[in-house]
N, C-alpha and C positions, 0 to 999 in steps of 0.2 A: 312301342310302349312297354311291351313285355321286357325287352332288353334293358330299358331305362330302369324299370323296377328292380331287376336283378342286380344291375350295377349299383343302385342306391342301397340295396340290402347288403351287398358285399362291402360297400364303404362303411355302413353302420357297424357290421360285424367286425371289420378290421379296426375301427376306432375303439370299439368296446374291448377288443383283444389287447390293443396297445395300452389302454387305461388300466386294464387288469394286470398286465405285466409290470407296468410302472408301480402300481400299488403294491404288488407282491414283492417287488425288489426293494421298495421302501421299507416294508415290514421286516424283511430278512436282514437288511443292512442297517437298521436303526442302531445307533450306538447304545451299548449297555454300560451304565454307570456302575463301577465296582469300587467299593470303599474298603480300605484296610483298617480294621478296628482291633488289631492285635496289640496287646500290651505285655511286655516282659514280666515274668514272675506272677502273672495272674492265676487265680484259682476260680472255682465256680462261685465262691463267695464274692470275689472281686467283680466278676461279671454281673452278678445281681446288683451290685452297687452302681455300676455305670450303664446298666441296661437301658434305662429311660433315655439318657442323653445320647449314647452312642448307637443305639439301635431304634428304639420306638419312635423318637422324635424325627429320625431320618426317613421313616415310612418306606422301608425297602419291600420289594416283592419277594425276595428270598434272603434268608439268613443262613450262611454256611457256618456251622458251629463246631469247633474242635477245641475241647478243653479237658484237662484231666492229668496232664503230666505233672504239674505242681501239686495237685491234690494227692497224687499217689506217690511221687518220687522226691519231692522237695522236703528234706528232713526237718525243715523249719516250718512247714505249712501243711504237713500231711493230715488228712482227715479220714474218718471211717468210710467204708463203702456205702453204708446207709445214708450218711450225710451227703456224700457225693451224689447219689442218685436223687435224693430229695432236692438238692440245689439245682441239679440239671433239669428235673421235672418242672420246677418253678420257672426256670429260665424259658423253657420251651412253651409252657402254658401261657406265660405273659406275652411272648412273641405271637403265638397263635391268636390270642384274644385281640391283638391289634392288627389282625388280617394279613399277616405276613406268613409265607411258607418257611419251613425249616428243613435243612439238610444236616443231619448229625454225622460227624466223621470220627472214626477211631484214631487215636494218636499213634504215631510211628513207634517202632521198636527202638531200644536204646542199647548203648554199650555200657554194661554194668561196671566194667573195670574203671573207666574214666568217671562214671557217675559217682562211684564211691570215693574218688579222690576229692570230690567237692561236697559230698553229703555223708552223714553219719551212718555207716553200715549197720551199727548195732541197733538202730531203730527199725530195721527191716525184718519182719518175720517171714516174708516171702521174697523171692527174687524180684528185682524190678520189673522184668518183662512179664512175670506171672501176675504181678499187681496190675500192670497195664491190660493184660488179657482179661482179668476179672472185671476191671472197670469198663472195658469194651462190651462185655456181656451185659452190663447194666445199661450202657448206651443203647444197645440193641433193644433191650426191654422197654426203655423209655420211648424209642422210636415206634415200637409196636403199640404200646399203650396210648401214645399221643397221636398215632397215625401220621407220622412224618417220615421223610426220606432218611435212609441210612446208607452210608458208604464206608466199608471197612478198609480204610487206607492202610491200617496195620498189616493186613494180609498182603497188600501190594509189596510192602517192605520184606515180609517173610518170603514171598515168592522169589525175590531177588537175593534171598539169604543174607539180608542186611540186619545188623551191621556185621562186618568182618573186621575184627579187632585190628586197628591200625593198618588196615589194608584197603578198605573200600573208599570210594570217592564221594559218597553220598551223605555221610554223617561226620561231623567235624572231629578230626583226630590230629595228632602231631604230624603225620605224614602228609595229609592234604591241606591242613590249615595251621600247622604249628600250634595246635591248641588241644589240651587234654579235656575235651568236652564230652563227647559220647551221647549227647542228646539233640543238639541243634543241627539241622541239615546244612550242607554246603550249598552254594548257588545251584550246583547240579542236583542236589537233593531237593531243593525247593522247586526246581523246574520239574522234577519227577513227580512231586506231589500234584502240581498243576496239571501235568499231562494225564495222570491217572484220574483226577477229578474231572477233567474235561471229557475224557473217554466215558466216564460214568454218566455225565450229563447228556452226552451225545446218544448213548444207548437208550437212555430214558426219554429221549426226544425233548430235552429241556433247554438246550443251548440258546434257542431264540425265544423262549417263553417269557423271560424276565427283562425288565428295563433297568432295574436297580438291585444290585446284589451287595450285601454286606458280609465280609469275612470277619467273624467274631471269635476271639480266642486269646491265647497267650503269646509267648515269644516265638512259637513256631509259626503262628499266623503273622505276627509282626515281621519276622524275618531276621531275628537276632543273628549276628555274626556275618551278615551279608550287607551289601550296599543298599541304601534306600529303605532301611527298616521302617515300617509303619506307613509306607507310601504304596502307590500302584505304578511307580516308575522305577523301581529298583530291581533287586534280584531275589525277591521273596515270592511265595506261591501266589498271593493275590495279583502281583504284578505280571507274572507269567500267564496266569489265567486271563487277565485283562487283555493281553496281547493275542491270546488264542481266540477268545470269544469275539473280539473286535477286529480281528485280522490285521493287527498292527505289526509293522516290521521291527 
């Protein structure tokens, strides 16, 4: 009788263990929906205009927001630091009010030589990368004030000493892309962004926290200059992030 009870108990415990393992595996491997909501040429003002349709209506768990390159460096769209911070704060506030979490990212470094071949140098009172640095300081301030996540992608580029004028393989230039760009990453550069972002999410224990993520921003989010811009099946950072999070080949 005693042996029968012990065997029954072992069977019950084994069954419970198998159920737990299956449930745990199901949670860990559930697919994460990632949407690429990057639009070329966008500023914070543009993001405010399409925030409802592209973000709020989608009801994401997390919004990864990287914006500022056009606000700071596009000579036809530049705005003041104060207006930039105000717009960014409004975007974050609206997303939070709709129960989504926010991760703010600092924009990458740029190659000023090629930037000035496309934009009016006379309108710049500071160097382009100095302007980006100041904008990132404001992004940090907004992250603290709004109690949201912040990842300084810009520092990742600086650590690799990018860009290296007409030498590196990460930011589009004549050598790697036959383009005097200086701002948009190459496919390798977009993959680097995704890797750095994935490492940040992993360190924070956030990789398996969300079921729906929206990458919201400008052409660097869209993936301009690479295949599949605006999708999650191309060579942009949301596409590479999608592969990493969902373990896709």
